[in-house]
N, C-alpha and C positions, 0 to 999 in steps of 0.2 A: 434727870430735872430738865435740861432743857429740852429733851426730844417729846416730853407728855404738854408743853405750853405753849401758848402764841408768845414770841418773843417781845416783850415789854420790855420799858425801862426799871420796872418793878423785879422782873424775872430776872433779866440780866445782873441787876444790883445784886440780887439774892447770890447768883452764881459767883459773881467777884467776891462774895462775901465766902462762899464756899471754898472758893481758891485760895484765899487767905487763910482760913483755918486749916486748909490740907496740905499746904507746901511746908517744907521743913528745911527753908534755907539755914546756913551757917552766918554767924557774925564774925567778920574779919576789921581790918583796919579801915577798910574802904567804905563799908555799911552795916549797920545791925541786921539781924534778922528780921526784927520787925518790919523795919524799912523796905526790906526785901519782900517781905510777903505783901505789903500793901501793893508796892510796883506790880507783882506779879497780878494781883487783882486789877489794877487800873490796866494792864498789857491786855488783858482779856475784853474790858470794856473798850478799850481802843480798836481792837480786831473787830468787834461789832461795829463801831462807828466808821471805819475805813469801809465796811461792806455797807453802809447805808440803809440800816433798817429805819421803817417809817416813823417808828417812834423813837426819835435817837439822841435824845438829851440823857445820857447815861451820867453825865456829872463824873465825879472821882471818888475814890474810897479813901484815898489818902487823907489824914486829919481828922476822921471820924472814928470815935470810939472803939 
């Protein structure tokens, strides 16, 4: 997905949602699996932000349905 498109906010948000649907974390006393999935998506967005893509308002996936 990321190799076939120009990296825009929309493409990166779709990639973050793909990460959320793909990872299979556990739930334990420290965090739920759902929370960990959302964090994984946000970590991908933060990585992109760190490398300063021109279209850099990636936002956050946490809290979205």
